[in-house]
N, C-alpha and C positions, 0 to 999 in steps of 0.2 A: 775359778768358780766364784760367783758372787753370793754373799750372805748378808742378810739384814740382821743387825744386832738391835733387838728391841729392848730398850732400857726401862725397867720398871723400878719405881721407888716407893717406899712407904711414905706416909704423910709426915712422919717424924724426920725422915731424911730430907724430904722436900722443904720442910720448915727451916732447915739449916741454912738455906739460901739467903734468908733475910735476918737471921739471928746474928747480931754483931759479934758474939762470942765464938760462933761456929762458921760463919760465912767464909772467912779466909781459908780455912782448911777445906771446906766443901768445894769452893771454886778452884782452889789450888789443885786439888785432886783431879778435877775435871780438866783444868788447863793442861796438866801434865799428860793426862791420857790422850787428849785431842792432839797435842804436839807430837806425842809418840806415834800415833797412827798416821798423822800427816807426814812425819819424817820417814816412816816406813813406805810411803807411797801407795797405801792400800785403800785410801778413802775414795769412794765414788761420790757419796753424798751423805749428808747428815744434818739433823736439826734438833734443837731442843723444842719442847712444846710448852705452851702456856699451861697454867694449873688446870686440873680436871674440871673445876667448877666453871670454866669458860667453855666447856665442850657443849655441843648439841648433838643429840642422837636421833637418827631417823630410822623408822621401821615402816614397812608397808604391811598393813593388816587389812584383810578383806578388801584389797584394792585401794585403800585410802592411806595417805601419809599420816603417821603418828610422829610428831616431833616432841622431844623431851629435852629440857635443859639438863645438862650435866652429863657425866660419863655413862656408858652403856651398862655398867654393872657396879654393884656395891662390893668392892673388894678392898683388901688390906693394902695392896700395891696398885699404883697408877702408872700409866704409860707416861714417861717423862721425856722421851726422845728416842732417836734411832740413828744408826749409821749404816750405810751400805758399804761393805768392804769387798775387795777382790783379793782372794788368797787361794792357795792351791787346793785346800780341802777343809773338811769340817774340823779336823784336829787343829789346824792353824787358826781357824775362826774361834774355836774354844780358847786357845791360848790368848788371843787378843781380848776376847770377852772377859776372861779372868782378870785382866789388868784394869778393867773399868771400875770406877768407884761404886757403880750400881751393883756390882757382883757381891760386895760385902754388906751393903745396906738394903738391898732389894733383890732383884733377879734380872737375868738377861735371857731372853728367848733368842735363840739363833736359828734362823730359818733361811733355807736356800731360796734364791730369787728364781722365778720361772724364766726359762729361756724365752726369747721372742717367738711368736708363732711363725711357722714356715711361710715364706712369701710364695704365692702360687697363682 
């Protein structure tokens, strides 16, 4: 079964990326996590994302495009990246998500991937 691990970080966690006193530990935790899931052979895909202020949000209202700079919602946590993994079940996905640095400084949403539509 494939699951997407949606990594959410607080702004304080995100700021550790560029803080000379904290960047080593921040990136070290992510490097260890990425190496572990790659060595386990469960990674289908994954990417980190640029900061939320680089986002553009699109909505269609009354048939017209409404484009807004920035993320879609004012929240305490922001989407930082994702991994698509293939594991036997939700319990296994939860075990891997718990090992992510985002679990202790933010949150991880675990969502099953929809199967492809039937070909007919």
